[in-house]
C-alpha positions as CSV (number, residue, x, y, z in Angstrom):
1,X,-2.5,-16.1,-9.1
2,X,-4.8,-15.7,-6.1
3,X,-3.6,-12.7,-3.9
4,X,-5.0,-11.2,-0.7
5,X,-4.6,-7.6,0.5
6,X,-5.3,-7.0,4.2
7,X,-6.2,-3.4,4.5
8,X,-8.3,-1.6,1.9
9,X,-7.0,2.0,2.5
10,X,-5.1,4.1,0.0
11,X,-2.3,1.6,-0.6
12,X,-4.3,-1.6,-0.2
13,X,-7.0,-0.6,-2.5
14,X,-4.8,0.8,-5.3
15,X,-2.5,-2.2,-5.1
16,X,-5.4,-4.6,-5.2
17,X,-7.1,-2.9,-8.1
18,X,-3.9,-2.8,-10.2
19,X,-3.0,-6.4,-9.4
20,X,-6.5,-7.5,-10.6
21,X,-6.1,-5.3,-13.6
22,X,-3.2,-7.3,-14.9
23,X,-5.1,-10.6,-14.5
24,X,-4.6,-11.8,-10.8
25,X,-7.6,-12.7,-8.7
26,X,-7.5,-10.4,-5.7
27,X,-9.4,-10.4,-2.4
28,X,-9.2,-7.2,-0.3
29,X,-9.9,-7.5,3.4
30,X,-10.9,-4.7,5.7
31,X,-12.6,-4.6,9.1
32,X,-14.7,-1.6,8.2
33,X,-18.0,-3.2,7.0
34,X,-19.3,0.1,5.6
35,X,-16.2,0.5,3.5
36,X,-16.6,-3.1,2.1
37,X,-20.2,-2.4,1.2
38,X,-19.2,0.7,-0.7
39,X,-16.4,-1.1,-2.5
40,X,-18.6,-4.0,-3.5
41,X,-21.0,-1.4,-5.1
42,X,-18.0,-0.3,-7.3
43,X,-17.5,3.0,-5.4
44,X,-14.4,4.2,-3.6
45,X,-14.0,6.3,-0.5
46,X,-11.1,8.3,-1.8
47,X,-10.4,10.4,-4.9
48,X,-7.6,9.0,-7.1
49,X,-7.6,9.6,-10.8
50,X,-8.5,6.3,-12.7
51,X,-9.0,4.2,-9.6
52,X,-12.7,4.1,-9.3
53,X,-13.3,2.9,-12.9
54,X,-10.6,0.3,-12.4
55,X,-12.2,-1.0,-9.2
56,X,-15.6,-1.1,-10.8
57,X,-14.3,-2.9,-13.9
58,X,-12.6,-5.6,-11.9
59,X,-15.4,-6.1,-9.4
60,X,-17.8,-6.8,-12.5
61,X,-15.2,-9.1,-14.0
62,X,-14.9,-11.0,-10.6
63,X,-11.1,-10.5,-10.4
64,X,-11.5,-8.2,-7.5
65,X,-13.6,-9.0,-4.4
66,X,-13.9,-7.7,-0.9
67,X,-14.5,-9.2,2.5
68,X,-14.4,-8.4,6.2
69,X,-13.1,-11.8,7.1
70,X,-9.3,-12.3,7.6
71,X,-9.8,-16.0,7.7
72,X,-11.5,-15.9,4.3
73,X,-8.6,-13.8,3.0
74,X,-5.9,-16.1,4.4
75,X,-7.5,-19.1,2.9
76,X,-7.9,-17.4,-0.5
77,X,-4.4,-16.0,-1.3
78,X,-1.2,-17.7,-2.0
79,X,0.5,-14.4,-1.2
80,X,-0.9,-12.1,1.5
81,X,-0.1,-8.5,1.5
82,X,-0.3,-6.5,4.7
83,X,-1.3,-2.9,3.9
84,X,-2.6,-1.5,7.2
85,X,-2.0,1.9,8.7
86,X,1.3,2.7,10.3
87,X,0.5,6.0,12.1
88,X,3.1,8.1,13.9
89,X,3.4,8.2,17.7
90,X,4.0,11.4,19.6
91,X,7.8,10.8,19.6
92,X,7.9,10.3,15.8
93,X,8.3,6.5,16.0
94,X,5.8,4.3,14.2
95,X,2.8,2.6,15.8
96,X,3.1,-0.9,14.7
97,X,0.1,-2.2,16.6
98,X,-2.0,-2.7,13.4
99,X,0.8,-4.7,11.8
100,X,1.2,-6.9,14.9
101,X,-2.6,-7.5,15.2
102,X,-2.9,-8.5,11.6
103,X,0.2,-10.8,12.0
104,X,-1.6,-12.5,14.9
105,X,-4.8,-12.9,12.9
106,X,-2.9,-14.4,9.9
107,X,-1.1,-16.8,12.2
108,X,-4.2,-18.4,13.7
109,X,-5.7,-18.9,10.2
110,X,-2.6,-20.5,8.5
111,X,-3.0,-24.1,7.6
112,X,-0.6,-24.3,4.6
113,X,2.3,-22.3,3.1
114,X,1.8,-18.7,2.5
115,X,4.0,-15.8,1.6
116,X,3.3,-12.8,4.0
117,X,4.2,-9.5,2.5
118,X,4.8,-6.2,4.4
119,X,3.4,-3.7,1.9
120,X,3.0,-0.8,4.5
121,X,5.9,1.5,5.1
122,X,7.6,0.0,8.2
123,X,10.8,0.5,10.2
124,X,13.7,-1.7,9.5
125,X,13.5,-5.1,11.2
126,X,9.7,-5.1,11.2
127,X,9.7,-8.1,8.9
128,X,11.7,-10.0,11.5
129,X,9.2,-9.2,14.2
130,X,6.2,-10.1,11.9
131,X,7.9,-13.5,11.2
132,X,8.5,-14.0,15.0
133,X,4.9,-13.2,15.8
134,X,3.4,-15.5,13.2
135,X,5.7,-18.3,14.4
136,X,4.5,-17.8,17.9
137,X,0.8,-17.9,17.2
138,X,0.6,-20.3,14.2
139,X,0.1,-24.0,14.4
140,X,3.2,-26.0,14.9
141,X,4.8,-27.0,11.6
142,X,2.9,-24.6,9.3
143,X,5.3,-23.1,6.7
144,X,5.4,-19.5,5.7
145,X,7.8,-16.8,4.6
146,X,7.8,-13.0,5.3
147,X,8.8,-10.7,2.5
148,X,9.2,-6.9,2.3
149,X,7.7,-5.2,-0.8
150,X,7.6,-1.5,-0.2
151,X,5.2,0.7,-2.2
152,X,6.3,3.8,-4.1
153,X,2.9,5.4,-4.9
154,X,2.4,9.1,-5.2
155,X,-1.1,10.2,-4.4
156,X,-2.6,11.8,-7.5
157,X,-0.8,9.4,-9.9
158,X,-0.8,6.2,-7.9
159,X,-2.6,4.0,-10.6
160,X,0.0,5.0,-13.1
161,X,2.9,4.5,-10.6
162,X,1.8,1.0,-9.9
163,X,0.9,0.1,-13.5
164,X,4.2,1.6,-14.8
165,X,6.6,1.4,-11.9
166,X,10.2,2.6,-12.1
167,X,11.3,-0.1,-9.9
168,X,10.0,-3.1,-7.9
169,X,11.8,-3.9,-4.6
170,X,11.5,-7.3,-3.1
171,X,13.2,-8.2,0.1
172,X,13.4,-11.7,1.3
173,X,15.6,-14.6,2.2
174,X,13.7,-17.6,0.8
175,X,14.1,-18.7,-2.9
176,X,10.5,-20.2,-2.6
177,X,9.0,-16.9,-1.6
178,X,11.0,-14.9,-4.0
179,X,9.9,-17.1,-6.9
180,X,6.2,-16.4,-6.0
181,X,6.8,-12.7,-5.7
182,X,8.5,-12.7,-9.1
183,X,5.4,-14.4,-10.5
184,X,3.2,-11.7,-8.9
185,X,5.0,-8.9,-10.8
186,X,5.6,-10.8,-14.0
187,X,3.0,-8.8,-15.8
188,X,4.8,-5.5,-15.0
189,X,7.6,-4.2,-17.1
190,X,10.1,-2.8,-14.5
191,X,13.5,-3.4,-13.0
192,X,13.2,-5.8,-10.1
193,X,15.7,-5.3,-7.2
194,X,15.9,-8.3,-4.9
195,X,17.5,-7.6,-1.5
196,X,17.4,-8.8,2.0
197,X,14.4,-7.8,4.1
198,X,16.2,-5.1,6.2
199,X,17.5,-3.4,3.1
200,X,14.1,-3.4,1.4
201,X,12.5,-1.8,4.5
202,X,15.2,0.9,4.6
203,X,14.8,1.8,0.9
204,X,11.3,3.3,1.3
205,X,12.2,5.5,4.3
206,X,15.5,6.5,2.7
207,X,13.8,7.4,-0.6
208,X,11.1,9.6,0.9
209,X,13.5,11.3,3.1
210,X,15.8,12.2,0.3
211,X,12.9,13.7,-1.6
212,X,11.8,15.7,1.3
213,X,15.5,16.8,1.6
214,X,15.3,18.1,-2.0
215,X,12.2,20.1,-1.2
216,X,13.7,21.7,1.9
217,X,16.9,22.4,0.1
218,X,15.2,24.5,-2.6
219,X,13.0,26.1,0.0
220,X,16.2,27.2,1.9
221,X,17.6,28.5,-1.5
222,X,14.3,30.4,-2.0
223,X,14.9,32.5,1.1
224,X,18.3,33.5,-0.3
225,X,16.7,34.3,-3.6
226,X,14.2,36.7,-2.0
227,X,17.0,38.5,-0.2
228,X,19.3,38.7,-3.2
229,X,16.7,39.5,-5.8
230,X,17.2,36.2,-7.7
231,X,14.3,34.1,-9.1
232,X,14.2,30.6,-7.5
233,X,12.4,29.2,-10.5
234,X,15.3,30.0,-12.7
235,X,17.7,28.8,-10.1
236,X,15.9,25.5,-9.8
237,X,15.8,25.1,-13.6
238,X,19.5,25.6,-13.7
239,X,20.2,23.1,-11.0
240,X,17.7,20.6,-12.5
241,X,19.5,20.6,-15.8
242,X,22.3,18.7,-14.2
243,X,21.4,15.0,-14.8
244,X,23.0,14.0,-11.4
245,X,20.4,16.2,-9.7
246,X,17.2,16.4,-11.8
247,X,14.4,18.9,-11.8
248,X,11.8,16.9,-9.9
249,X,11.1,17.9,-6.2
250,X,12.9,21.3,-6.7
251,X,9.7,23.3,-6.6
252,X,10.0,26.0,-3.9
253,X,6.7,26.4,-2.0
254,X,5.1,26.2,1.4
255,X,6.9,22.9,2.3
256,X,6.0,19.3,2.2
257,X,3.0,17.8,3.9
258,X,0.6,14.8,3.4
259,X,0.3,11.4,4.9
260,X,3.8,10.2,4.0
261,X,6.7,12.6,4.1
262,X,6.2,14.1,7.6
263,X,5.5,10.7,9.1
264,X,8.3,8.8,7.2
265,X,11.0,11.4,8.1
266,X,10.0,11.4,11.7
267,X,10.1,7.7,11.6
268,X,13.5,7.5,10.0
269,X,14.9,10.0,12.6
270,X,13.4,7.8,15.4
271,X,14.8,4.6,13.8
272,X,18.3,6.1,13.5
273,X,18.2,7.2,17.1
274,X,17.0,3.7,18.3
275,X,19.9,2.2,16.4
276,X,22.4,4.6,18.0
277,X,23.1,6.6,14.8
278,X,21.4,10.1,15.0
279,X,20.3,11.4,11.7
280,X,20.8,15.1,12.3
281,X,20.5,16.0,8.7
282,X,16.9,15.0,8.6
283,X,16.3,17.1,11.7
284,X,17.3,20.1,9.8
285,X,15.1,19.1,6.9
286,X,12.2,19.3,9.4
287,X,13.4,22.6,10.7
288,X,13.5,24.1,7.2
289,X,10.1,22.8,6.5
290,X,8.6,24.4,9.6
291,X,10.6,27.6,8.9
292,X,9.2,27.9,5.4
293,X,5.6,27.8,6.6
294,X,6.3,30.3,9.4
295,X,8.1,32.7,7.0
296,X,5.1,32.6,4.6
297,X,2.6,33.4,7.3
298,X,4.9,36.2,8.6
299,X,4.8,37.7,5.1
300,X,0.9,37.6,5.1
301,X,0.9,39.2,8.5
302,X,3.3,41.9,7.4
303,X,1.2,42.8,4.4
304,X,-2.1,42.8,6.2
305,X,-0.8,44.1,9.5
306,X,-3.7,42.6,11.5
307,X,-5.4,39.4,10.3
308,X,-8.5,39.7,12.6
309,X,-11.6,40.3,10.6
310,X,-9.7,40.4,7.4
311,X,-11.4,38.5,4.5
312,X,-8.9,36.0,3.1
313,X,-9.5,33.6,0.2
314,X,-7.5,30.3,0.3
315,X,-7.3,28.2,-2.9
316,X,-6.6,24.6,-2.1
317,X,-7.1,22.4,0.9
318,X,-5.6,19.0,-0.2
319,X,-1.9,18.6,0.5
320,X,-1.2,18.3,-3.2
321,X,-3.2,18.4,-6.4
322,X,-5.2,15.4,-7.8
323,X,-6.2,14.0,-4.4
324,X,-8.8,14.7,-1.8
325,X,-6.4,13.9,1.0
326,X,-6.2,16.6,3.7
327,X,-4.1,14.7,6.1
328,X,-1.1,16.8,7.3
329,X,-2.0,19.3,4.6
330,X,0.0,22.5,4.7
331,X,-3.0,24.2,3.2
332,X,-5.2,23.2,6.0
333,X,-2.5,24.4,8.4
334,X,-2.6,27.8,6.8
335,X,-6.4,27.9,7.2
336,X,-6.1,26.9,10.9
337,X,-3.5,29.6,11.5
338,X,-5.6,32.3,9.8
339,X,-8.7,31.3,11.7
340,X,-6.8,31.2,15.0
341,X,-5.9,34.9,14.5
342,X,-9.5,35.9,13.7
343,X,-9.4,36.0,9.9
344,X,-12.6,35.5,7.9
345,X,-11.6,32.6,5.6
346,X,-13.3,31.5,2.5
347,X,-11.8,28.4,0.9
348,X,-12.2,26.3,-2.3
349,X,-10.7,23.1,-3.4
350,X,-11.8,21.0,-6.5
351,X,-11.8,17.6,-4.7
352,X,-11.0,17.9,-0.9
353,X,-13.9,19.9,0.6
354,X,-15.9,16.9,1.7
355,X,-12.9,15.5,3.6
356,X,-12.2,19.0,4.9
357,X,-15.7,19.2,6.4
358,X,-14.6,16.3,8.8
359,X,-12.0,18.6,10.4
360,X,-12.8,20.8,13.4
361,X,-11.6,24.0,11.8
362,X,-14.2,23.6,9.0
363,X,-16.9,25.0,11.3
364,X,-15.2,28.4,11.1
365,X,-14.5,28.4,7.4
366,X,-16.8,29.3,4.5
367,X,-16.5,26.9,1.5
368,X,-17.1,28.3,-1.9
369,X,-18.2,26.6,-5.1
370,X,-15.5,28.0,-7.3
371,X,-12.2,29.8,-7.0
372,X,-13.7,33.1,-8.1
373,X,-16.5,32.8,-5.6
374,X,-14.0,32.2,-2.8
375,X,-12.1,35.4,-3.9
376,X,-15.1,37.7,-4.1
377,X,-14.5,40.6,-1.7
378,X,-11.3,39.2,-0.4
379,X,-8.5,41.4,0.9
380,X,-5.9,38.9,0.1
381,X,-5.7,35.5,-1.9
382,X,-3.5,32.6,-0.8
383,X,-2.8,29.9,-3.3
384,X,-2.0,26.9,-1.0
385,X,-2.3,23.9,-3.4
386,X,-1.1,23.9,-7.0
387,X,-4.3,22.7,-8.8
388,X,-4.0,23.3,-12.5
389,X,-7.5,25.0,-12.4
390,X,-6.0,27.8,-10.5
391,X,-3.4,28.6,-13.0
392,X,-6.1,29.2,-15.7
393,X,-8.3,31.5,-13.7
394,X,-9.1,34.8,-15.5
395,X,-6.9,37.4,-13.8
396,X,-8.9,40.3,-15.1
397,X,-12.1,39.0,-13.5
398,X,-10.2,38.0,-10.4
399,X,-9.0,41.6,-10.0
400,X,-12.5,43.0,-10.5
401,X,-14.1,40.9,-7.7
402,X,-11.4,41.2,-5.0
403,X,-11.5,44.1,-2.5
404,X,-7.7,44.4,-2.5
405,X,-5.2,43.2,-5.2
406,X,-3.0,41.1,-3.0
407,X,-1.9,37.5,-4.0
408,X,0.3,35.3,-1.9
409,X,1.3,32.4,-4.3
410,X,2.5,29.7,-1.9
411,X,3.1,27.3,-4.9
412,X,4.5,29.7,-7.5
413,X,1.6,28.8,-9.8
414,X,0.9,32.1,-11.5
415,X,3.1,34.2,-13.7
416,X,4.3,37.1,-11.6
417,X,4.6,39.5,-14.6
418,X,1.0,38.7,-15.7
419,X,-0.3,39.1,-12.2
420,X,1.4,42.5,-11.9
421,X,0.1,43.6,-15.3
422,X,-3.5,43.0,-14.1
423,X,-3.0,45.2,-11.1
424,X,-2.0,42.7,-8.5
425,X,0.6,43.0,-5.8
426,X,2.1,39.6,-6.1
427,X,4.3,37.6,-3.6
428,X,5.5,34.1,-4.5
429,X,8.2,31.9,-3.0
430,X,11.7,32.9,-3.7
431,X,10.5,35.6,-6.2
432,X,10.2,38.5,-3.9
433,X,7.2,40.9,-3.9
434,X,6.1,42.6,-7.1
435,X,4.2,45.9,-6.6
436,X,1.2,46.9,-8.7
437,X,2.2,48.0,-12.2
438,X,2.2,51.7,-12.6
439,X,0.8,53.6,-15.6
């Protein structure tokens, strides 16, 4: 099939590359000419494992192409995916101006039947508004259908998530459109759930909000563990062995961040309020997430007394491992808080430092070339992102180069007993504080 993706950001590019990989002919559209030039050269502006090779391979095979022309894209594809940004507004609701603009652009280019697919995460009833907008601006008599097809991609494993999905959700009311969507996903082996458009749109917000709820739940439990002397890792393991609950997203830490969870939860709260059904549970999820961050910083302040002029190493800048995405990163929030109190911060991240350089706070932060270089002479080490590289660092060498043996493990990445044995005072999440081993 010939498919068009409008928007070549994280979701659009990954979706386009994977659809090309299974044999479709895909045209990705973006209004950023520099980005299109980069993509045509087989390079990508983001780090995502496996994606660059997939893009390069399918550009060479001519199954994947790029353009800045919406008209060219509309003329090309039988199915047109909208994958443009849906940023949050100050009140937590979603800015749908990009969606609306693309809907108008598609409308004026339509001259024959197309399926228009909302791939971006959007509030319920957005599909109805997209259809209304296209109908208003399109030529009289031109046929089209609007479908919702939410994405469930996790940064850091997005290619595998799309190539091996656990479910495919298609929301639509037209048999003609649903038949074409079934054909799009025919190469993928996964359960397909067909719903109405509104249900499909709600599924994505409800799913992300539930995952964030699990994170906030175990973080609330972690505070009880610290006070009672329990180990949250063991508690989470015991909870997760229940098949009805599962172990995933029960990792206590600094809280959730990134470009999806904070935005989607705020949006779902706003959607519920607009519909007259306040979602107070999700407000508490937000409160717990904020409290977890504050509680961690309070522990750092308590141990160091005064942060001003203290040399602090921070391992991790991306919001999660295996990505260079620093948007709404809790690790970056920590750096900003430390700098605001006058700390001398040196940071390291395996992939995110170039993106971090674009942030205002970067001017006040030293960037190191390795985890050990960042920790040299430090009076405290904060582990803010759970990169696997950090777990394998030589603790003996780390102890030798640090000025003071103090580790704040915001992701429970290290073995507390091993850290203590090497002379560290260790503080994790929900594990309490382990003093330096004696003897």
